[in-house]
Steps between C-alpha positions, in 0.01 A plus 500: 500500500513149362783389269358304208653330198281442196573278201378640166471299183343529156519324166219684319577861398768451760696826478183710499345308791813507718543872439136573578517288819812683616332837441194400699710351782705822521182709502365296789809429712761761403863399455550151360805277539552328165694192404620454147251368252551138392367309207411137562349211318148407602494249788230233511366564150611578147470874437677826426784607725418706810650819635547475879627724772467561874384831644552604860245734659425642841133521589274577793211285387404150606584188303132463407476854362826459310382170349173657386686796349733269305216278372318812380819616329537162326134513391544851360771353279269231363599215730300189411420291808284226345770318306756242608738580786805486276419728206598826336442811713449866420615578854574285801590667832576277799576605854825309570594648838287712738717602795583181690163329454526124484219260415157560346355846562189633327516192275853586386794274581802700611771497401365417157599135428634585149779686675672167571489344156445760227812684391290781355388584857813423699768656276337845485425487873857397583625782275274757669555383859793256515534529877124504564393210721249237396248467788464126437862378485678788670745507210572809296354521150846517345591163660170343392579612144842338511342173621225489233513246221535741210372290214233752399576719200517860621699806395515872569366731231527872426194679642406865523238666715433864590786612273753285683667172417406281796642186358794417278605165369861606573449694829420298813388797714142549619333840517264696725255741333 
């Protein structure tokens, strides 16, 4: 079974889209490891704030099959692929880590480069797996988070899914559901 970390983000119907994505991921992969949910200002363009989180899954499918599944999931949520790279999103799901893969595989760069410079990817990953090891640097995610230039505006928000509070602006714990 492969250990995978996914970054989820949305700034259009964001609560509804994140909840729906979590439900579909749970239906496909079973138990999910969930970071807190964070709100962040749009990066690279002027737009509404995003909700972001990291989800850990275990899967027995290839990177290619997982990527296709995630693209289909984004498309089912109205993902527009013809606009500019930095734009509002109904749902964005990126494979950040897939086991210890390093480099470009199936057209996907792993680890995902945003891991190293976007707080909305690294903070939830460091929260979820602080002692997990980055395949590229060999450092743990918690240490990478402490080293990051934290000038991006990002904060935890209250978030409920499946009848459970998975995120609290005042509670730093992550949850598994």
